N, CA and C atoms as an extended XYZ file, in Angstrom:
573
Properties=species:S:1:pos:R:3:atomname:S:1:resname:S:1:resid:I:1 pbc="F F F"
N       -48.828       23.718       -8.354 N   MET     1
C       -47.521       24.039       -8.166 CA  MET     1
C       -46.694       23.141       -7.348 C   MET     1
N       -47.571       22.516       -6.328 N   LEU     2
C       -46.999       21.644       -5.608 CA  LEU     2
C       -46.209       20.093       -6.231 C   LEU     2
N       -47.398       20.020       -6.968 N   ASN     3
C       -46.478       18.871       -8.066 CA  ASN     3
C       -45.357       19.237       -8.876 C   ASN     3
N       -45.348       20.071       -9.108 N   LYS     4
C       -44.135       20.541       -9.883 CA  LYS     4
C       -42.869       20.630       -8.801 C   LYS     4
N       -43.144       20.706       -7.697 N   ILE     5
C       -41.969       21.534       -6.585 CA  ILE     5
C       -41.663       19.851       -6.216 C   ILE     5
N       -42.368       19.290       -5.995 N   LEU     6
C       -42.562       17.707       -5.714 CA  LEU     6
C       -41.443       17.113       -7.051 C   LEU     6
N       -42.301       17.238       -7.839 N   ALA     7
C       -41.335       16.623       -9.390 CA  ALA     7
C       -39.872       17.064       -9.167 C   ALA     7
N       -39.940       18.258       -9.599 N   ILE     8
C       -38.152       18.655       -9.104 CA  ILE     8
C       -37.272       18.344       -8.161 C   ILE     8
N       -38.125       18.420       -6.587 N   ALA     9
C       -37.395       17.712       -5.363 CA  ALA     9
C       -37.000       16.292       -5.664 C   ALA     9
N       -38.133       15.234       -6.583 N   LEU    10
C       -37.551       14.021       -6.541 CA  LEU    10
C       -36.741       14.026       -7.674 C   LEU    10
N       -37.039       14.686       -8.761 N   ALA    11
C       -35.767       14.163       -9.688 CA  ALA    11
C       -34.273       14.934       -9.151 C   ALA    11
N       -34.356       15.678       -8.449 N   SER    12
C       -33.026       15.858       -8.213 CA  SER    12
C       -32.397       15.120       -6.836 C   SER    12
N       -33.244       14.633       -6.255 N   SER    13
C       -32.782       13.275       -5.255 CA  SER    13
C       -32.235       12.150       -5.734 C   SER    13
N       -32.937       12.020       -7.150 N   LEU    14
C       -32.218       10.578       -8.168 CA  LEU    14
C       -31.023       11.410       -8.977 C   LEU    14
N       -30.919       12.561       -9.109 N   VAL    15
C       -29.673       12.840       -9.479 CA  VAL    15
C       -28.356       13.026       -8.699 C   VAL    15
N       -28.744       13.523       -7.817 N   THR    16
C       -27.511       13.714       -6.483 CA  THR    16
C       -27.008       12.636       -6.479 C   THR    16
N       -27.253       11.230       -6.129 N   PRO    17
C       -26.159       10.199       -5.781 CA  PRO    17
C       -25.188        9.886       -7.028 C   PRO    17
N       -25.694       10.612       -8.722 N   VAL    18
C       -24.855       10.277       -9.762 CA  VAL    18
C       -23.773       11.221       -9.693 C   VAL    18
N       -24.103       12.305       -9.301 N   PHE    19
C       -23.136       13.739       -9.247 CA  PHE    19
C       -21.905       13.329       -8.137 C   PHE    19
N       -22.330       12.734       -7.389 N   ALA    20
C       -21.547       12.419       -5.777 CA  ALA    20
C       -20.384       11.267       -6.139 C   ALA    20
N       -21.011       10.153       -7.448 N   ALA    21
C       -20.140        9.422       -7.768 CA  ALA    21
C       -19.091       10.047       -8.555 C   ALA    21
N       -19.402       11.180       -9.163 N   ASP    22
C       -18.827       10.920       -9.752 CA  ASP    22
C       -17.255       12.255       -9.418 C   ASP    22
N       -17.676       12.420       -8.262 N   SER    23
C       -16.211       13.110       -7.425 CA  SER    23
C       -14.980       12.637       -7.755 C   SER    23
N       -13.755       13.490       -7.863 N   PRO    24
C       -12.298       12.847       -7.961 CA  PRO    24
C       -12.230       12.389       -7.307 C   PRO    24
N       -12.356       12.123       -5.839 N   PHE    25
C       -11.627       11.767       -4.572 CA  PHE    25
C       -11.839       10.699       -4.270 C   PHE    25
N       -11.077        9.684       -3.930 N   TYR    26
C       -11.449        8.035       -3.384 CA  TYR    26
C       -10.384        8.052       -2.012 C   TYR    26
N       -11.076        6.899       -1.213 N   ILE    27
C        -9.910        6.521       -0.135 CA  ILE    27
C        -9.773        5.162       -0.264 C   ILE    27
N        -9.136        3.972        0.626 N   GLY    28
C        -9.146        2.882        0.623 CA  GLY    28
C        -8.306        2.190        1.743 C   GLY    28
N        -8.468        1.299        1.869 N   GLY    29
C        -7.315       -0.018        2.398 CA  GLY    29
C        -6.774       -0.747        1.888 C   GLY    29
N        -5.822       -0.932        2.003 N   GLN    30
C        -5.023       -2.290        1.671 CA  GLN    30
C        -3.905       -2.846        2.994 C   GLN    30
N        -4.136       -4.484        2.343 N   ILE    31
C        -3.820       -5.686        3.397 CA  ILE    31
C        -2.547       -6.077        2.629 C   ILE    31
N        -1.032       -6.235        2.962 N   SER    32
C        -0.240       -6.416        1.979 CA  SER    32
C         0.778       -7.576        2.403 C   SER    32
N         0.895       -8.198        1.466 N   ASN    33
C         1.805       -9.359        2.121 CA  ASN    33
C         3.717       -8.461        1.654 C   ASN    33
N         3.945       -8.064        2.275 N   THR    34
C         5.497       -7.425        2.268 CA  THR    34
C         6.625       -8.290        2.268 C   THR    34
N         7.439       -8.855        1.187 N   THR    35
C         8.819       -9.541        1.138 CA  THR    35
C         9.612       -9.279        1.255 C   THR    35
N        10.579       -9.479        2.583 N   LEU    36
C        11.697       -8.540        2.530 CA  LEU    36
C        12.620       -9.897        2.020 C   LEU    36
N        14.027       -9.195        1.226 N   LYS    37
C        14.832       -9.889        1.122 CA  LYS    37
C        16.206       -9.311        1.356 C   LYS    37
N        16.879      -10.552        2.550 N   GLU    38
C        18.254       -9.735        3.161 CA  GLU    38
C        19.171      -10.804        2.568 C   GLU    38
N        20.608       -9.946        1.624 N   SER    39
C        21.783      -10.740        1.047 CA  SER    39
C        22.486       -9.957        1.368 C   SER    39
N        23.825      -10.653        1.783 N   ALA    40
C        25.301      -10.441        1.931 CA  ALA    40
C        25.902      -11.353        1.287 C   ALA    40
N        27.123      -11.139        1.167 N   ALA    41
C        28.057      -12.018        0.668 CA  ALA    41
C        27.730      -13.883        0.683 C   ALA    41
N        27.332      -14.380       -0.432 N   GLY    42
C        27.180      -16.118       -0.332 CA  GLY    42
C        25.520      -15.900        0.871 C   GLY    42
N        25.078      -15.064        1.541 N   PHE    43
C        23.860      -15.360        1.924 CA  PHE    43
C        22.690      -14.650        1.775 C   PHE    43
N        21.710      -15.651        1.936 N   SER    44
C        20.420      -14.449        1.699 CA  SER    44
C        19.542      -15.136        2.610 C   SER    44
N        18.163      -14.191        2.743 N   ASP    45
C        16.953      -14.793        3.514 CA  ASP    45
C        15.853      -13.895        3.327 C   ASP    45
N        14.482      -14.590        3.420 N   ASP    46
C        13.472      -13.842        3.500 CA  ASP    46
C        12.962      -13.553        4.399 C   ASP    46
N        11.789      -12.474        4.775 N   PHE    47
C        11.143      -12.166        5.675 CA  PHE    47
C        10.253      -12.051        5.386 C   PHE    47
N         8.610      -12.423        6.168 N   ASP    48
C         7.511      -11.636        5.759 CA  ASP    48
C         7.054      -11.115        6.732 C   ASP    48
N         6.042      -10.026        6.138 N   PHE    49
C         5.151       -9.259        7.089 CA  PHE    49
C         3.852       -8.793        6.326 C   PHE    49
N         2.866       -8.427        7.539 N   THR    50
C         1.451       -8.088        6.716 CA  THR    50
C         1.624       -6.269        7.266 C   THR    50
N         1.289       -5.933        6.760 N   VAL    51
C         1.328       -4.338        6.588 CA  VAL    51
C        -0.052       -3.807        6.091 C   VAL    51
N        -1.087       -3.362        6.726 N   LEU    52
C        -2.563       -2.518        6.678 CA  LEU    52
C        -1.707       -0.897        6.258 C   LEU    52
N        -2.534       -0.415        5.249 N   SER    53
C        -2.160        0.829        4.000 CA  SER    53
C        -3.506        1.444        4.515 C   SER    53
N        -3.874        2.433        4.815 N   ALA    54
C        -4.590        3.749        4.240 CA  ALA    54
C        -4.465        4.094        2.709 C   ALA    54
N        -5.220        4.172        2.383 N   ILE    55
C        -5.021        5.129        0.687 CA  ILE    55
C        -5.602        6.230        0.537 C   ILE    55
N        -5.280        7.537       -0.313 N   ALA    56
C        -5.775        8.791       -0.478 CA  ALA    56
C        -5.662        8.592       -1.844 C   ALA    56
N        -6.397        9.272       -2.628 N   GLY    57
C        -6.281        9.440       -4.135 CA  GLY    57
C        -7.387       10.441       -4.796 C   GLY    57
N        -6.586       10.588       -5.704 N   TYR    58
C        -7.513       12.055       -6.615 CA  TYR    58
C        -7.325       11.240       -8.346 C   TYR    58
N        -8.692       11.564       -8.534 N   GLN    59
C        -8.800       10.567       -9.828 CA  GLN    59
C        -8.881       11.852      -11.413 C   GLN    59
N        -7.948       12.345      -11.885 N   PHE    60
C        -8.026       13.487      -12.679 CA  PHE    60
C        -7.858       13.247      -13.849 C   PHE    60
N        -8.597       11.810      -14.671 N   THR    61
C        -9.314       11.734      -15.657 CA  THR    61
C        -9.525        9.918      -15.286 C   THR    61
N       -10.318        9.677      -16.711 N   PRO    62
C       -10.432        7.773      -16.165 CA  PRO    62
C        -9.270        6.879      -16.190 C   PRO    62
N        -8.279        7.763      -16.814 N   PHE    63
C        -6.734        7.293      -17.166 CA  PHE    63
C        -5.801        7.281      -16.186 C   PHE    63
N        -5.602        8.386      -15.314 N   PHE    64
C        -4.800        8.827      -14.411 CA  PHE    64
C        -5.132        9.456      -13.006 C   PHE    64
N        -4.385        9.224      -12.109 N   ALA    65
C        -4.736        9.363      -10.665 CA  ALA    65
C        -3.203        9.501      -10.109 C   ALA    65
N        -3.786       10.289       -8.713 N   THR    66
C        -2.276       10.285       -8.141 CA  THR    66
C        -2.932        9.682       -6.864 C   THR    66
N        -1.987        8.643       -5.964 N   GLU    67
C        -2.056        8.326       -4.799 CA  GLU    67
C        -1.247        8.439       -3.376 C   GLU    67
N        -1.974        9.078       -2.234 N   LEU    68
C        -0.826        8.790       -0.970 CA  LEU    68
C        -1.158        7.825        0.016 C   LEU    68
N        -0.541        7.007        0.352 N   ARG    69
C        -0.834        5.890        1.102 CA  ARG    69
C         0.442        5.789        2.003 C   ARG    69
N        -0.138        5.178        3.436 N   LEU    70
C         0.494        5.277        4.687 CA  LEU    70
C         0.548        4.059        5.344 C   LEU    70
N         1.038        3.283        5.575 N   GLY    71
C         0.860        1.886        6.154 CA  GLY    71
C         1.545        1.649        7.405 C   GLY    71
N         1.431        0.568        7.955 N   LYS    72
C         2.280        0.020        9.296 CA  LYS    72
C         1.833       -1.385        9.498 C   LYS    72
N         2.949       -1.615        9.794 N   GLY    73
C         2.921       -3.456        9.713 CA  GLY    73
C         2.377       -3.738       11.058 C   GLY    73
N         1.547       -4.826       10.759 N   VAL    74
C         0.848       -5.511       11.866 CA  VAL    74
C         1.128       -6.934       12.394 C   VAL    74
N         2.182       -7.747       11.825 N   ASN    75
C         2.739       -8.831       11.505 CA  ASN    75
C         4.023       -8.999       11.111 C   ASN    75
N         4.750       -9.330       12.022 N   GLY    76
C         6.567       -9.482       11.346 CA  GLY    76
C         7.138      -11.028       11.951 C   GLY    76
N         8.084      -10.717       11.603 N   GLU    77
C         8.761      -12.184       12.138 CA  GLU    77
C         9.359      -12.399       13.599 C   GLU    77
N         9.293      -13.296       14.221 N   SER    78
C         9.605      -13.043       15.717 CA  SER    78
C        10.025      -14.482       16.093 C   SER    78
N        11.480      -14.786       16.819 N   PHE    79
C        12.002      -15.897       17.073 CA  PHE    79
C        12.142      -15.739       18.808 C   PHE    79
N        11.647      -16.653       19.350 N   GLN    80
C        11.692      -16.740       21.321 CA  GLN    80
C        11.999      -18.336       21.398 C   GLN    80
N        12.945      -17.834       22.036 N   ASP    81
C        13.578      -19.255       23.166 CA  ASP    81
C        13.812      -18.659       24.812 C   ASP    81
N        14.067      -19.742       25.621 N   ILE    82
C        13.793      -19.221       26.938 CA  ILE    82
C        15.198      -17.888       27.216 C   ILE    82
N        14.914      -16.806       27.805 N   GLY    83
C        15.695      -15.714       28.046 CA  GLY    83
C        16.105      -14.945       26.708 C   GLY    83
N        15.768      -15.532       25.507 N   TYR    84
C        16.772      -14.631       24.454 CA  TYR    84
C        15.043      -14.905       23.391 C   TYR    84
N        14.978      -13.665       23.268 N   SER    85
C        13.763      -12.762       21.789 CA  SER    85
C        14.124      -11.908       20.826 C   SER    85
N        13.666      -12.021       19.353 N   GLU    86
C        14.411      -11.271       18.034 CA  GLU    86
C        13.003      -11.041       17.517 C   GLU    86
N        13.322       -9.893       17.522 N   LYS    87
C        11.600       -9.404       16.134 CA  LYS    87
C        12.247       -8.717       14.963 C   LYS    87
N        11.637       -8.852       14.091 N   LEU    88
C        11.887       -7.942       13.132 CA  LEU    88
C        10.320       -7.647       12.100 C   LEU    88
N        10.065       -5.864       11.566 N   ASP    89
C         8.884       -6.016       11.636 CA  ASP    89
C         9.156       -4.532       10.819 C   ASP    89
N         8.096       -3.935       10.246 N   VAL    90
C         7.805       -2.989        9.478 CA  VAL    90
C         7.116       -2.050       10.329 C   VAL    90
N         7.834       -1.252       10.735 N   SER    91
C         7.142       -0.386       11.532 CA  SER    91
C         6.000        0.838       10.629 C   SER    91
N         6.731        1.365        9.244 N   GLN    92
C         6.107        2.222        8.742 CA  GLN    92
C         6.319        1.837        7.309 C   GLN    92
N         5.393        2.238        6.283 N   GLN    93
C         5.363        2.164        4.674 CA  GLN    93
C         4.628        3.407        4.470 C   GLN    93
N         5.335        3.874        3.360 N   THR    94
C         4.381        4.980        2.453 CA  THR    94
C         4.996        5.077        1.387 C   THR    94
N         4.188        5.835        0.547 N   ALA    95
C         4.322        5.901       -0.876 CA  ALA    95
C         3.832        6.752       -1.394 C   ALA    95
N         4.074        7.673       -2.437 N   VAL    96
C         2.881        8.998       -3.266 CA  VAL    96
C         3.305        8.478       -4.492 C   VAL    96
N         2.084        8.166       -5.227 N   LEU    97
C         2.296        7.165       -6.569 CA  LEU    97
C         1.520        7.756       -7.642 C   LEU    97
N         1.848        8.149       -8.803 N   MET    98
C         1.079        8.328       -9.811 CA  MET    98
C         0.458        6.923      -10.178 C   MET    98
N        -0.799        7.087      -10.948 N   LYS    99
C        -1.486        5.618      -11.563 CA  LYS    99
C        -2.181        5.923      -12.530 C   LYS    99
N        -1.627        4.873      -13.593 N   GLY   100
C        -2.299        4.893      -15.205 CA  GLY   100
C        -3.004        4.020      -15.115 C   GLY   100
N        -4.248        4.093      -15.225 N   SER   101
C        -5.400        3.336      -15.683 CA  SER   101
C        -5.710        2.559      -17.194 C   SER   101
N        -6.261        1.617      -18.021 N   VAL   102
C        -6.512        1.480      -18.909 CA  VAL   102
C        -7.995        0.345      -18.510 C   VAL   102
N        -9.155        1.014      -18.869 N   PRO   103
C       -10.364        0.082      -18.618 CA  PRO   103
C       -10.709       -0.569      -19.733 C   PRO   103
N       -10.596       -2.023      -19.444 N   ILE   104
C       -11.131       -3.144      -20.224 CA  ILE   104
C       -12.927       -3.415      -20.696 C   ILE   104
N       -12.963       -3.022      -19.436 N   THR   105
C       -14.629       -2.850      -19.563 CA  THR   105
C       -15.343       -1.637      -18.325 C   THR   105
N       -16.437       -1.694      -18.109 N   ASP   106
C       -16.780       -0.854      -17.037 CA  ASP   106
C       -17.177       -1.130      -15.916 C   ASP   106
N       -16.616       -2.392      -15.316 N   ALA   107
C       -16.343       -3.121      -14.081 CA  ALA   107
C       -14.839       -3.464      -14.371 C   ALA   107
N       -13.946       -3.615      -15.015 N   PHE   108
C       -12.580       -4.185      -14.886 CA  PHE   108
C       -11.491       -3.457      -15.886 C   PHE   108
N        -9.970       -3.273      -15.210 N   SER   109
C        -9.203       -2.368      -15.386 CA  SER   109
C        -8.167       -2.906      -14.820 C   SER   109
N        -6.954       -2.666      -15.632 N   LEU   110
C        -5.473       -2.882      -15.561 CA  LEU   110
C        -4.813       -1.273      -15.338 C   LEU   110
N        -3.745       -1.147      -14.137 N   TYR   111
C        -3.379       -0.336      -13.915 CA  TYR   111
C        -1.698       -0.237      -13.471 C   TYR   111
N        -0.711        0.632      -13.783 N   GLY   112
C         0.102        0.510      -13.504 CA  GLY   112
C         0.349        1.699      -12.422 C   GLY   112
N         1.457        1.739      -11.630 N   VAL   113
C         1.820        2.433      -10.484 CA  VAL   113
C         3.137        2.827      -10.169 C   VAL   113
N         3.751        4.222      -10.387 N   ALA   114
C         5.269        4.593      -10.374 CA  ALA   114
C         5.107        5.246       -9.424 C   ALA   114
N         6.289        5.560       -8.607 N   GLY   115
C         6.282        6.801       -7.724 CA  GLY   115
C         7.367        6.414       -6.658 C   GLY   115
N         7.038        7.578       -5.723 N   TYR   116
C         8.484        7.113       -4.085 CA  TYR   116
C         7.736        6.338       -3.192 C   TYR   116
N         8.652        5.525       -2.753 N   ALA   117
C         8.164        4.881       -1.191 CA  ALA   117
C         9.293        4.564       -0.529 C   ALA   117
N         9.032        4.320        0.647 N   ALA   118
C         9.721        4.243        1.774 CA  ALA   118
C         9.180        3.075        2.404 C   ALA   118
N        10.169        2.313        2.872 N   SER   119
C         9.692        0.993        4.204 CA  SER   119
C        10.601        1.422        5.293 C   SER   119
N         9.952        1.538        6.319 N   LYS   120
C        11.079        1.548        7.436 CA  LYS   120
C        11.088       -0.027        8.517 C   LYS   120
N        12.088       -0.805        8.308 N   PHE   121
C        12.579       -1.778        9.384 CA  PHE   121
C        12.816       -1.899       10.473 C   PHE   121
N        11.873       -2.148       11.587 N   THR   122
C        13.164       -2.414       13.141 CA  THR   122
C        13.345       -3.844       13.406 C   THR   122
N        14.295       -3.594       13.685 N   TYR   123
C        15.361       -5.052       14.741 CA  TYR   123
C        15.159       -4.781       15.762 C   TYR   123
N        14.687       -5.949       16.710 N   LYS   124
C        14.650       -6.204       18.038 CA  LYS   124
C        15.585       -7.015       18.495 C   LYS   124
N        16.386       -7.302       19.765 N   GLU   125
C        17.149       -8.184       20.253 CA  GLU   125
C        16.880       -8.124       21.920 C   GLU   125
N        16.359       -9.280       22.505 N   ARG   126
C        16.951       -9.310       24.019 CA  ARG   126
C        17.293      -10.785       24.495 C   ARG   126
N        18.114      -10.736       25.071 N   ASP   127
C        18.896      -11.757       25.584 CA  ASP   127
C        19.048      -11.133       27.133 C   ASP   127
N        18.168      -11.703       27.984 N   GLY   128
C        18.482      -11.632       29.624 CA  GLY   128
C        18.535       -9.995       30.057 C   GLY   128
N        19.646       -9.553       30.247 N   ASP   129
C        19.510       -7.577       30.179 CA  ASP   129
C        20.271       -7.331       29.561 C   ASP   129
N        20.276       -8.094       28.592 N   PHE   130
C        21.012       -7.633       26.826 CA  PHE   130
C        19.707       -6.840       26.066 C   PHE   130
N        19.901       -5.649       25.862 N   TYR   131
C        18.753       -5.202       24.668 CA  TYR   131
C        19.272       -4.389       23.278 C   TYR   131
N        19.099       -4.694       22.070 N   TYR   132
C        19.441       -3.970       21.243 CA  TYR   132
C        18.373       -3.855       20.356 C   TYR   132
N        18.587       -2.871       19.819 N   SER   133
C        17.372       -2.266       18.764 CA  SER   133
C        17.954       -1.624       17.523 C   SER   133
N        17.601       -1.586       16.311 N   ASP   134
C        17.888       -0.673       15.136 CA  ASP   134
C        17.150       -0.475       14.059 C   ASP   134
N        16.978       -0.119       13.148 N   SER   135
C        15.804        0.346       12.375 CA  SER   135
C        16.719        1.227       10.785 C   SER   135
N        16.688        0.498        9.678 N   GLU   136
C        17.101        0.504        8.430 CA  GLU   136
C        15.901        1.191        7.565 C   GLU   136
N        15.872        2.296        6.946 N   THR   137
C        15.002        2.864        6.235 CA  THR   137
C        15.062        2.657        4.681 C   THR   137
N        14.779        1.971        4.198 N   VAL   138
C        14.364        1.549        2.372 CA  VAL   138
C        13.884        2.426        1.597 C   VAL   138
N        14.714        3.390        0.960 N   ASP   139
C        13.878        4.646       -0.178 CA  ASP   139
C        13.802        4.646       -1.349 C   ASP   139
N        13.309        5.178       -2.219 N   GLY   140
C        13.420        5.611       -3.333 CA  GLY   140
C        11.928        4.910       -4.309 C   GLY   140
N        12.618        5.286       -5.673 N   LEU   141
C        11.804        4.980       -7.032 CA  LEU   141
C        10.941        3.523       -6.561 C   LEU   141
N         9.819        3.556       -7.104 N   THR   142
C         9.317        1.670       -6.444 CA  THR   142
C         7.978        1.687       -7.895 C   THR   142
N         7.539        0.939       -8.076 N   TRP   143
C         6.796        0.645       -9.076 CA  TRP   143
C         5.810       -0.652       -9.181 C   TRP   143
N         4.758       -0.205       -9.831 N   GLY   144
C         3.830       -1.520      -10.148 CA  GLY   144
C         2.908       -2.037      -10.940 C   GLY   144
N         1.833       -3.241      -10.656 N   VAL   145
C         1.010       -2.940      -12.066 CA  VAL   145
C        -0.086       -3.728      -10.683 C   VAL   145
N        -1.100       -3.537      -11.448 N   GLY   146
C        -2.424       -4.243      -10.588 CA  GLY   146
C        -4.163       -4.408      -11.868 C   GLY   146
N        -4.862       -5.027      -10.719 N   ALA   147
C        -6.173       -4.616      -11.571 CA  ALA   147
C        -6.810       -4.785      -11.086 C   ALA   147
N        -8.450       -4.019      -11.465 N   GLY   148
C        -9.136       -3.264      -10.421 CA  GLY   148
C       -10.612       -4.145      -10.577 C   GLY   148
N       -11.500       -4.199      -10.423 N   VAL   149
C       -12.667       -4.741      -10.215 CA  VAL   149
C       -14.180       -3.967       -9.626 C   VAL   149
N       -14.844       -3.150      -10.331 N   LYS   150
C       -15.747       -2.144      -10.000 CA  LYS   150
C       -16.895       -3.040       -9.659 C   LYS   150
N       -17.438       -3.253       -8.368 N   PHE   151
C       -18.627       -3.415       -7.690 CA  PHE   151
C       -20.071       -2.945       -8.139 C   PHE   151
N       -19.510       -1.503       -7.551 N   THR   152
C       -20.826       -0.665       -7.633 CA  THR   152
C       -20.102        1.019       -8.191 C   THR   152
N       -21.191        1.562       -8.565 N   GLN   153
C       -20.431        3.023       -8.915 CA  GLN   153
C       -19.212        3.384       -7.830 C   GLN   153
N       -19.750        3.532       -6.963 N   ASN   154
C       -18.548        3.772       -6.063 CA  ASN   154
C       -17.438        2.976       -5.240 C   ASN   154
N       -17.755        1.641       -5.160 N   LEU   155
C       -16.988        0.711       -4.994 CA  LEU   155
C       -16.162       -0.675       -5.283 C   LEU   155
N       -14.762       -0.336       -5.040 N   SER   156
C       -13.752       -1.445       -6.217 CA  SER   156
C       -13.212       -2.350       -4.971 C   SER   156
N       -12.632       -3.416       -5.722 N   ALA   157
C       -11.300       -4.052       -5.194 CA  ALA   157
C       -10.373       -4.039       -6.165 C   ALA   157
N        -8.732       -3.856       -5.667 N   THR   158
C        -7.832       -4.038       -6.360 CA  THR   158
C        -6.865       -5.784       -5.641 C   THR   158
N        -6.101       -5.837       -6.904 N   VAL   159
C        -4.878       -7.077       -6.046 CA  VAL   159
C        -3.968       -6.111       -7.497 C   VAL   159
N        -2.987       -6.021       -6.403 N   GLU   160
C        -1.192       -5.497       -6.865 CA  GLU   160
C        -0.186       -6.109       -6.463 C   GLU   160
N         1.236       -6.237       -7.239 N   TYR   161
C         2.014       -6.145       -6.938 CA  TYR   161
C         2.934       -4.770       -7.517 C   TYR   161
N         3.501       -4.388       -6.110 N   LEU   162
C         4.341       -3.592       -6.060 CA  LEU   162
C         5.671       -3.829       -5.291 C   LEU   162
N         7.073       -3.732       -6.793 N   GLN   163
C         8.172       -3.630       -6.447 CA  GLN   163
C         8.678       -2.143       -5.604 C   GLN   163
N         8.826       -2.540       -4.524 N   MET   164
C         9.733       -1.550       -3.548 CA  MET   164
C        10.987       -1.244       -3.955 C   MET   164
N        11.484       -0.054       -3.357 N   PRO   165
C        12.639        0.007       -3.771 CA  PRO   165
C        13.822       -0.651       -2.744 C   PRO   165
N        15.225       -0.874       -3.282 N   SER   166
C        15.956       -1.709       -2.794 CA  SER   166
C        17.523       -0.998       -2.468 C   SER   166
N        18.491       -1.284       -1.504 N   GLU   167
C        19.150       -0.556       -1.146 CA  GLU   167
C        20.257       -1.144       -0.420 C   GLU   167
N        21.518       -0.645       -0.835 N   LYS   168
C        22.940       -1.400       -0.251 CA  LYS   168
C        23.342       -0.549        1.192 C   LYS   168
N        23.685       -1.704        1.876 N   PHE   169
C        23.998       -0.665        3.168 CA  PHE   169
C        25.787       -1.063        3.808 C   PHE   169
N        25.924       -0.267        4.453 N   ASN   170
C        27.606       -0.679        5.304 CA  ASN   170
C        27.990       -0.373        6.405 C   ASN   170
N        27.977       -1.448        6.818 N   ASP   171
C        27.633       -1.052        8.552 CA  ASP   171
C        28.787       -1.873        9.143 C   ASP   171
N        29.885       -0.786        9.580 N   ASP   172
C        30.728       -1.369       10.198 CA  ASP   172
C        31.917       -2.276        9.573 C   ASP   172
N        31.881       -1.943        7.844 N   GLY   173
C        32.519       -2.832        7.357 CA  GLY   173
C        31.998       -4.277        6.660 C   GLY   173
N        30.763       -4.417        7.168 N   PHE   174
C        29.830       -5.606        6.733 CA  PHE   174
C        28.878       -4.827        5.721 C   PHE   174
N        28.816       -5.253        4.480 N   GLY   175
C        27.972       -4.802        3.807 CA  GLY   175
C        27.130       -5.980        3.136 C   GLY   175
N        25.470       -5.263        3.135 N   TYR   176
C        24.401       -5.948        2.747 CA  TYR   176
C        23.056       -5.126        1.916 C   TYR   176
N        22.511       -5.916        1.257 N   LYS   177
C        21.520       -5.531        0.773 CA  LYS   177
C        20.040       -5.773        0.877 C   LYS   177
N        18.950       -5.132        1.065 N   LEU   178
C        17.660       -4.636        1.810 CA  LEU   178
C        16.800       -4.731       -0.082 C   LEU   178
N        15.768       -5.495       -0.511 N   LYS   179
C        15.105       -5.305       -1.164 CA  LYS   179
C        13.850       -6.514       -0.906 C   LYS   179
N        12.861       -5.270       -1.432 N   SER   180
C        11.060       -5.801       -0.961 CA  SER   180
C        10.015       -5.367       -2.106 C   SER   180
N         9.111       -6.535       -1.823 N   HIS   181
C         7.807       -6.222       -2.700 CA  HIS   181
C         6.541       -6.315       -1.845 C   HIS   181
N         5.766       -6.239       -2.368 N   ASN   182
C         4.129       -5.961       -1.771 CA  ASN   182
C         3.479       -6.739       -2.865 C   ASN   182
N         3.039       -7.879       -2.336 N   LEU   183
C         1.396       -8.154       -2.838 CA  LEU   183
C         0.271       -8.125       -1.995 C   LEU   183
N        -0.540       -7.090       -2.764 N   SER   184
C        -1.768       -6.892       -1.898 CA  SER   184
C        -3.243       -6.784       -2.654 C   SER   184
N        -3.980       -6.309       -1.638 N   LEU   185
C        -5.211       -6.493       -1.768 CA  LEU   185
C        -6.103       -5.277       -0.902 C   LEU   185
N        -6.964       -4.802       -1.946 N   GLY   186
C        -7.294       -3.343       -1.690 CA  GLY   186
C        -8.888       -3.472       -2.030 C   GLY   186
N        -9.733       -2.492       -1.120 N   VAL   187
C       -10.474       -1.903       -1.318 CA  VAL   187
C       -10.603       -0.188       -1.511 C   VAL   187
N       -11.433        0.499       -2.870 N   ILE   188
C       -11.062        1.314       -2.919 CA  ILE   188
C       -12.885        1.978       -3.044 C   ILE   188
N       -12.943        3.365       -2.044 N   TYR   189
C       -14.214        4.292       -2.051 CA  TYR   189
C       -14.186        5.148       -3.057 C   TYR   189
N       -14.868        5.390       -4.072 N   GLN   190
C       -14.778        6.849       -4.900 CA  GLN   190
C       -15.852        7.788       -4.182 C   GLN   190
N       -15.741        8.786       -3.826 N   PHE   191
C       -17.079        9.740       -3.314 CA  PHE   191
C       -17.922        9.900       -4.762 C   PHE   191
């Protein structure tokens, strides 16, 4: 009888990790290079930022999932001169996405994402006693494509291009457009 109990305990301990890997929930992180293009009448300029994001997702089927992403800029654009400084940064970046995957092999898949995203850009300027700050949030529909490589049953890596929303602004008669995209590397852990 003791041998049967030990055999059942051993078998269940070997089977349990397989069931744990089949959980539909996953978490992860991404590091993104966010490029912001600002354009106005005859003028355009590009700015680069580094954004770290946390990912939480639910895998409904091997082909369809939803994700929530919350990000924060960790490296922005800045300029300093004697007594003068200015800084442009991403204060937050969020996205709610639907993800459609096409498994190519057991370890490699291609995917597309679409949904809603928002990026809040902040600008700060200081010149002696003068201080100015402003922020603009660019939000709307977003889409992207990516590829995933599975290293283990639970761990995978991704590379992704995400076209973020663009928006036109009119500030005291001065019109300009902000457009951005992300190029990201990610790590996903499937429970």
